[in-house]
C-alpha positions as CSV (number, residue, x, y, z in Angstrom):
1,X,53.8,77.1,-49.0
2,X,51.1,75.3,-49.0
3,X,48.9,76.9,-46.8
4,X,50.1,79.9,-48.4
5,X,49.1,78.4,-52.0
6,X,45.1,77.0,-50.9
7,X,44.9,80.6,-49.4
8,X,45.7,82.6,-52.6
9,X,44.1,80.6,-55.0
10,X,40.5,81.0,-52.8
11,X,41.0,84.9,-53.5
12,X,41.6,84.5,-56.6
13,X,38.7,82.5,-57.6
14,X,36.7,84.5,-55.1
15,X,37.8,88.0,-56.4
16,X,37.3,86.5,-60.3
17,X,34.1,85.2,-60.3
18,X,33.4,88.5,-58.5
19,X,34.1,90.5,-61.2
20,X,32.5,87.7,-64.0
21,X,29.5,88.3,-62.0
22,X,29.4,92.0,-62.9
23,X,30.8,91.4,-66.2
24,X,27.7,89.0,-67.1
25,X,25.6,91.2,-65.1
26,X,26.5,95.0,-66.7
27,X,26.7,93.1,-70.5
28,X,23.1,91.7,-69.8
29,X,21.5,94.9,-68.8
30,X,23.2,96.7,-71.7
31,X,21.1,93.9,-74.2
32,X,18.6,94.0,-72.7
33,X,17.9,97.9,-73.1
34,X,18.9,97.5,-76.9
35,X,16.9,94.4,-77.3
36,X,14.1,96.5,-75.6
37,X,14.5,99.3,-77.2
38,X,14.5,97.3,-81.0
39,X,11.0,95.2,-80.1
40,X,10.0,98.8,-79.3
41,X,10.8,100.6,-82.7
42,X,10.2,97.5,-84.6
43,X,6.0,97.8,-82.8
44,X,5.9,101.0,-84.2
45,X,6.7,100.1,-87.8
46,X,4.2,97.0,-87.0
47,X,1.3,99.8,-86.0
48,X,2.0,102.3,-88.7
49,X,1.7,99.2,-91.2
50,X,-1.3,98.2,-89.8
51,X,-3.0,102.1,-89.3
52,X,-1.9,102.4,-93.1
53,X,-3.3,99.1,-95.0
54,X,-6.7,100.8,-93.3
55,X,-6.0,103.8,-95.3
56,X,-5.9,106.8,-92.2
57,X,-5.0,110.1,-94.2
58,X,-2.4,110.8,-91.0
59,X,0.5,109.2,-90.0
60,X,1.2,109.2,-85.8
61,X,4.4,109.6,-83.4
62,X,5.4,106.5,-81.3
63,X,5.7,108.7,-77.7
64,X,6.3,105.5,-75.4
65,X,9.1,107.5,-72.7
66,X,6.9,109.5,-70.9
67,X,8.1,112.5,-71.5
68,X,5.7,113.9,-74.1
69,X,4.4,117.5,-71.7
70,X,1.0,117.9,-71.0
71,X,-0.4,120.8,-73.6
72,X,-1.8,123.6,-71.9
73,X,-5.2,123.2,-73.4
74,X,-5.6,119.9,-72.9
75,X,-9.2,119.5,-71.4
76,X,-10.1,117.4,-68.8
77,X,-13.3,115.5,-70.6
78,X,-14.2,115.2,-74.1
79,X,-17.4,114.7,-75.5
80,X,-17.7,111.7,-78.4
81,X,-20.9,111.1,-80.4
82,X,-21.8,107.5,-81.2
83,X,-25.2,105.2,-81.8
84,X,-26.2,105.8,-78.4
85,X,-25.7,109.5,-78.4
86,X,-23.4,112.4,-77.4
87,X,-21.0,111.5,-74.5
88,X,-18.4,113.0,-72.4
89,X,-15.6,111.4,-71.1
90,X,-12.8,112.0,-68.6
91,X,-9.7,111.9,-70.2
92,X,-6.2,110.6,-67.9
93,X,-3.3,113.2,-67.8
94,X,-0.9,110.1,-67.4
95,X,-2.8,107.6,-70.5
96,X,-2.7,111.0,-72.8
97,X,1.7,111.2,-72.1
98,X,1.2,107.5,-73.4
99,X,-0.6,107.4,-76.1
100,X,1.0,107.8,-79.6
101,X,0.0,110.6,-80.4
102,X,0.4,114.1,-79.1
103,X,-2.4,115.1,-82.0
104,X,-6.4,115.2,-80.9
105,X,-7.7,115.1,-84.7
106,X,-5.1,112.0,-84.9
107,X,-6.8,110.5,-82.2
108,X,-10.5,110.8,-82.9
109,X,-9.4,109.2,-86.0
110,X,-8.1,106.1,-84.4
111,X,-11.1,105.7,-82.0
112,X,-13.5,106.1,-85.1
113,X,-12.0,104.2,-86.9
114,X,-10.7,101.1,-84.8
115,X,-14.2,101.2,-83.3
116,X,-15.1,99.9,-86.3
117,X,-12.7,97.6,-86.8
118,X,-10.9,96.9,-84.5
119,X,-7.0,95.1,-83.5
120,X,-6.9,92.1,-84.1
121,X,-4.2,90.5,-81.6
122,X,-2.9,87.4,-83.3
123,X,-2.3,89.5,-87.0
124,X,-0.6,92.6,-84.9
125,X,1.5,89.8,-83.0
126,X,2.9,88.4,-86.6
127,X,3.5,91.6,-88.1
128,X,5.2,92.4,-85.1
129,X,7.1,89.6,-85.0
130,X,8.1,89.8,-88.6
131,X,10.2,93.8,-88.4
132,X,11.5,91.7,-85.0
133,X,13.2,89.6,-87.7
134,X,13.7,91.6,-89.8
135,X,15.7,94.2,-87.0
136,X,18.0,90.2,-86.3
137,X,15.8,89.4,-83.1
138,X,14.1,85.8,-83.5
139,X,12.5,86.1,-79.4
140,X,9.0,85.4,-79.3
141,X,6.8,88.0,-78.8
142,X,3.2,88.2,-77.5
143,X,0.0,91.1,-77.3
144,X,-2.4,92.0,-74.8
145,X,-5.6,94.6,-76.6
146,X,-8.2,95.9,-74.1
147,X,-10.8,98.9,-74.6
148,X,-11.3,100.8,-72.0
149,X,-14.9,102.0,-71.1
150,X,-15.3,105.8,-70.5
151,X,-14.6,105.3,-66.4
152,X,-11.5,103.6,-67.0
153,X,-12.0,99.8,-67.0
154,X,-11.7,97.1,-69.1
155,X,-14.5,96.2,-71.5
156,X,-13.0,94.2,-73.6
157,X,-9.4,92.0,-73.8
158,X,-7.9,89.8,-76.1
159,X,-4.7,88.4,-75.4
160,X,-2.1,86.0,-77.1
161,X,-2.0,82.3,-76.8
162,X,1.3,83.0,-74.8
163,X,1.3,81.4,-71.2
164,X,5.0,82.4,-70.3
165,X,4.2,85.9,-70.8
166,X,4.4,87.4,-67.0
167,X,4.7,91.4,-65.9
168,X,8.4,90.8,-65.7
169,X,8.5,90.4,-69.9
170,X,6.1,93.7,-70.3
171,X,8.5,95.6,-72.5
172,X,5.9,98.5,-73.3
173,X,2.4,99.7,-72.1
174,X,0.9,102.6,-75.7
175,X,-3.0,104.4,-75.8
176,X,-4.4,104.2,-78.8
177,X,-8.0,106.3,-79.4
178,X,-9.0,109.7,-77.6
179,X,-10.6,108.7,-73.9
180,X,-12.8,105.4,-74.0
181,X,-8.8,104.4,-75.2
182,X,-6.9,101.2,-76.6
183,X,-4.6,100.1,-74.3
184,X,-1.9,97.9,-76.2
185,X,0.5,95.4,-73.8
186,X,3.3,94.3,-75.2
187,X,5.4,91.7,-74.1
188,X,8.9,89.5,-75.0
189,X,10.2,86.4,-73.8
190,X,14.1,86.4,-73.7
191,X,16.8,84.3,-71.5
192,X,20.3,85.3,-70.4
193,X,21.4,82.9,-72.7
194,X,19.8,84.0,-75.8
195,X,21.0,87.5,-75.8
196,X,24.6,86.5,-74.6
197,X,25.8,83.1,-75.1
198,X,28.9,84.2,-76.9
199,X,29.6,86.9,-74.1
200,X,29.2,84.4,-71.3
201,X,31.6,82.0,-72.6
202,X,34.4,84.5,-74.0
203,X,34.1,85.8,-69.7
204,X,34.5,82.2,-68.8
205,X,37.5,81.6,-70.9
206,X,38.9,85.1,-69.8
207,X,38.1,83.9,-66.2
208,X,40.1,80.9,-66.4
209,X,42.5,82.5,-68.0
210,X,43.4,85.1,-65.9
211,X,42.7,83.0,-62.7
212,X,45.7,80.9,-63.7
213,X,47.9,83.8,-64.7
214,X,46.9,85.3,-61.3
215,X,48.0,82.8,-59.2
216,X,50.7,81.7,-60.7
217,X,52.1,85.2,-60.9
218,X,51.6,85.4,-57.5
219,X,53.1,82.0,-56.4
220,X,56.8,83.0,-58.4
221,X,56.7,86.2,-56.4
222,X,56.3,84.5,-53.1
223,X,58.8,82.5,-53.7
224,X,61.1,84.7,-55.3
225,X,60.7,87.0,-52.1
226,X,61.6,84.3,-50.0
227,X,64.6,82.9,-52.2
228,X,65.3,86.6,-51.7
229,X,64.9,86.6,-47.9
230,X,66.9,83.7,-47.6
231,X,69.9,84.7,-49.7
232,X,69.3,88.0,-48.3
233,X,73.3,89.0,-47.2
234,X,74.5,91.8,-45.3
235,X,77.7,93.1,-46.2
236,X,79.7,92.0,-42.6
237,X,83.0,94.0,-43.2
238,X,85.7,93.2,-40.3
239,X,86.2,97.5,-38.2
240,X,89.3,98.1,-37.9
241,X,92.1,96.2,-34.8
242,X,91.1,99.2,-31.9
243,X,92.8,96.9,-28.8
244,X,95.4,94.2,-29.5
245,X,95.2,91.8,-25.8
246,X,97.7,89.1,-25.1
247,X,98.8,89.0,-28.7
248,X,95.0,88.4,-29.2
249,X,93.0,90.6,-31.8
250,X,89.4,92.3,-30.9
251,X,88.0,91.2,-34.1
252,X,84.7,92.8,-34.6
253,X,81.5,92.4,-37.3
254,X,78.9,94.3,-39.0
255,X,76.3,92.0,-38.6
256,X,73.1,94.2,-38.8
257,X,71.5,97.9,-38.5
258,X,74.1,99.1,-35.4
259,X,74.5,95.3,-34.9
260,X,77.8,94.4,-33.7
261,X,79.7,91.2,-32.8
262,X,82.9,91.4,-30.9
263,X,84.5,88.1,-31.2
264,X,88.1,89.1,-29.2
265,X,85.4,90.5,-26.8
266,X,82.9,87.3,-27.1
267,X,79.8,89.6,-27.9
268,X,77.3,90.8,-29.7
269,X,76.1,94.3,-28.7
270,X,73.6,96.9,-30.7
271,X,74.3,100.5,-30.7
272,X,71.9,102.5,-28.1
273,X,70.6,99.1,-27.1
274,X,71.4,96.0,-25.4
275,X,74.1,93.4,-25.2
276,X,74.6,90.0,-25.2
277,X,77.3,87.6,-23.4
278,X,78.3,85.0,-25.6
279,X,80.4,81.7,-24.4
280,X,83.7,80.3,-26.1
281,X,81.6,77.5,-28.4
282,X,79.0,79.8,-29.6
283,X,81.2,82.7,-29.7
284,X,83.5,80.2,-32.3
285,X,80.5,79.2,-33.8
286,X,79.6,82.3,-35.4
287,X,82.6,83.5,-36.5
288,X,82.4,80.2,-38.4
289,X,79.2,81.0,-40.2
290,X,80.8,84.5,-40.5
291,X,84.1,83.2,-42.2
292,X,81.6,81.1,-44.6
293,X,80.2,84.6,-46.4
294,X,81.7,83.3,-50.0
295,X,78.9,80.4,-49.2
296,X,76.4,82.3,-48.6
297,X,76.9,81.6,-44.5
298,X,75.7,78.2,-44.9
299,X,78.0,75.6,-42.9
300,X,77.5,71.6,-43.3
301,X,77.1,69.5,-39.9
302,X,80.2,67.9,-40.6
303,X,82.4,71.1,-40.9
304,X,80.7,72.9,-37.7
305,X,81.8,69.3,-35.7
306,X,85.0,69.1,-37.0
307,X,85.8,72.5,-36.1
308,X,83.9,72.7,-32.6
309,X,84.8,68.4,-31.1
310,X,87.6,67.4,-33.2
311,X,85.3,66.1,-36.1
312,X,83.0,64.0,-33.6
313,X,79.5,62.8,-34.6
314,X,77.9,64.9,-31.6
315,X,74.8,65.2,-33.5
316,X,72.9,65.9,-30.2
317,X,75.3,69.0,-29.5
318,X,75.8,70.3,-32.6
319,X,71.8,70.8,-32.5
320,X,72.1,73.2,-29.3
321,X,75.1,74.6,-29.6
322,X,72.9,76.3,-32.9
323,X,69.9,76.6,-30.6
324,X,71.8,78.3,-27.7
325,X,73.7,80.3,-30.6
326,X,70.0,81.1,-31.8
327,X,68.4,82.7,-28.6
328,X,71.6,84.4,-27.7
329,X,71.5,86.9,-31.5
330,X,67.6,87.4,-31.3
331,X,68.0,88.5,-27.6
332,X,70.0,91.5,-29.8
333,X,68.0,91.5,-33.0
334,X,65.5,89.3,-33.7
335,X,65.7,89.7,-37.3
336,X,68.9,87.6,-37.0
337,X,67.9,83.8,-37.2
338,X,70.0,80.2,-38.1
339,X,67.6,78.2,-40.3
340,X,68.5,74.4,-40.8
341,X,68.8,74.9,-45.3
342,X,68.9,70.8,-45.7
343,X,69.2,68.3,-44.1
344,X,72.9,68.5,-43.4
345,X,73.5,72.4,-43.4
346,X,72.4,75.1,-41.5
347,X,72.3,78.5,-42.5
348,X,73.2,82.6,-41.4
349,X,70.2,84.8,-42.6
350,X,71.4,88.2,-41.2
């Protein structure tokens, strides 16, 4: 029983641990997606605030998901004039989808405005952080702003002084302007504990409770099944006397499915199967067990020795007789057994 308990506890803890990890993983991914979406929305508002402060005449719409369709009239290059004259720049279709607006005029307005007064990383970062606080998200944020040249290479780069940000913390990448784009990369610092410490504590408590309850229920079921197996009583009706020889009736008992004990003939027979001859002493002992039906077929050592040897204490003979009877019975029907019930009793299990 102790071995079964250890195995059962180990299995319950293992399965519970797997479910606990899966629940934490699913919750973490859900929380992570929610935080990233709020971070993107907050940055849109921060950038909108920055552009409005520059008195731009048009607003813009943020398109980060990469599903903005390429328009049929999108040119493969654009000509932009500056202090150094007119220059042609090739457009990148991928960056086109990641731009904050699909309006060509607004893009041009952004390019010209930001060329004169570039975005300030620290200032924009603080505005973004403020909008995040308004969404009840108190997380560390960082920005990296780069200006690309006509060949798409980084010409100027300005990043927040945050050593923690890495590619794994990248939340979004967007582009502003029309060719020679400004690339903005947003980073968010969060941990599993920061995002779902309440859920972790709740799942841990639920895990402990469930493991304990399942373990106790399983143990009770096993104990009950074992008890029912030991106390299982198969009706043993006395078959009508079919023959008498020398005034001695042939007493017959049904022990199990199609298994009959003929006390008068001193044999056990399985209908349609084999049979086993019993010695007189084994036959007498089996009948003693069957007559103890009201006591769940339990006999004390004292009562057995009294019937077989007149009350003399002969333990060795008793144990050998029980073993001999058990062996004969199980040759006919292995499911029938005789167990040592306590230190002083035996029980016939039908």
